[in-house]
Each structure stands twice: as structure tokens, then as C-alpha cells.
N, C-alpha and C positions, 0 to 999 in steps of 0.2 A: 073280571077287572080288566076293562078292555086296556091300550094302550102297546107303543112298539114296544117289542120285549129287546132286551139285548141278551147276548150268549152267554155274560158270565163277568163279574167285578173281581178283580184282583188287586191285594195291598199289592206294593212298589217295596221292597227292601232291600236295602244294597245292591241296587242292579238286578232282582230276583223275585220273580212276581209270585205270589200266594193267593190261592182262589179263595175269595171270601167269600161268593153266594155264586154258583152253578144257572140261576135264573134271577132275571131282573126284567124288569117292565119301568118305563120312563110314563111319568103324570103328564100329558099334554094339555096344552092348552089351560087357560084359565080356569075351566071349569075342572080340570081333570088335577090342577093343582090348589082347588080348592076342597073338594069330595076327597083325595088321597085314599086312607081309610076307612072313611065311614062307614059304617053301616057292613063292613066286610068281615068274613067268620075268621074266628082262628085257625080251623083247619083249609082254611082253604090259603092262608098267608104262607105260601112256603119258598118266597121270593123275597126282592127285596126289592123296594119303590123306591124311583131315584125322579126329585124333582131339580128344573133347570129355575131358576128364581132367573127374574125380568132384569133386575140389577145386582151387585155384592152389596150389601146391608146388612146390619145386625135386625131392623124392626122389620124389616123387607122378607127375612128369611125366618122371621119366629113363624111358630107351629101350634095347632091347638090338640087336644086326644077330644072335642069332643065327639060323640057318638062310633067312638072306638072304644069298643067294649072290651079291649088283654094291650097289658104291656109289649112296647115296640123299645129297640134300641135304634137311637138316632145318631148320624155320623152330620156335619158341617163340613164344608168344602169348600176352600177360597175356590176362585177364577183359574188357578193350576193345579184343581184337584187334593189339593194337601187338604189335612185333617186340620180344621183349627178348635174343633168344638164336640165331644163326645157324652152324650148320656144315654146311662145304662137304663132298661126299667123306665121310661118314661109310662108314668102310668095314664090309667082310663080315665077319660075326664080331666086332664090336667088343662087347665084354660089357658095356658101360653106359657111356651117354652123359647126365649130366647137365645141365640148363642153367644159366645161371650165377645167373639170375634165374628168382623163380617163374613157374610158365605153367600157363595152364589149356586150351590148344589148343596141338598139337602138328600142322605138315604136314608131310607129308612128299613129296620132289619127286624125277623122276628128275635124276642127276646132272647139275651146270653149271648146271640154272635158276635159280638164285639169284643164281650170278655173272652169268649173260646179260642176267637184268633187272634188276641194280643194286640189289637188296632193300641197305639199311641197318635200323638198330637203332632203334627209333623209329617207322618208318612203320608203315599201318595196313594190313591186307588184311582185304578184303572178302569175304565168301564168304552 
């Protein structure tokens, strides 16, 4: 998977930062956002994939799992990078996943990451 690499993702809680993911990549451009994790192998998915959407909305930040062959966790963030929705174990081949609130950023992570790091709605993600 090509894409600009971020050093790490952090969860900001009460002024302290806790590491969420040691490796992250940005899905850049329209093609990068469209492709996402399609055709990726589970064994190669040891990072978080960050999408910056053109605008903050619900429908514009909907995702699908077509040709993604393993479950993932998904965080939807607003323009201030606060978590507005969390999806645990989004299943392969899901046709649509729309956040409950408008989102500007989407973070796709290996399954179990959001639960193991106890991510909650309203927390800020730093990258």
C-alpha cells in the first residue's frame, strides 16, 4: 500500500496522549480513498489507514468493504479530529457503513484496536 506515512496516532485523554497506532498511512487522492483496503492482505495490515474526506458529512464519509477480506475497526472523526462514531469489527463485504454524525476523517485499523485501546466517542485523535 502506497501512501504518505504518519509516525503514529495518539488518543488525547485529559491532556495526556496514549499511542493508538505506531504506524499510519494516508489514503491520498480520489483513487487512494476509493481503493482503501481493497485487495489488501490481512497479514500486511499492521497500520492504521487515514482518509481525509473533501467535506465533513455523513453520506460523503460512508465506506464499503467490497473486496476487503477481513474485519476492521473504524473511527469516524469530525474536522476537529474528535471521535463521532466507532464501528467495531466491520465485516468483509459490507455494502455500506455510514457514521451517525458528520465526519471529515476516517481511520481504519486492525480489528480489536478500538476496543483494546478503549476509544470513546468525543475523544480526540492526534496524527
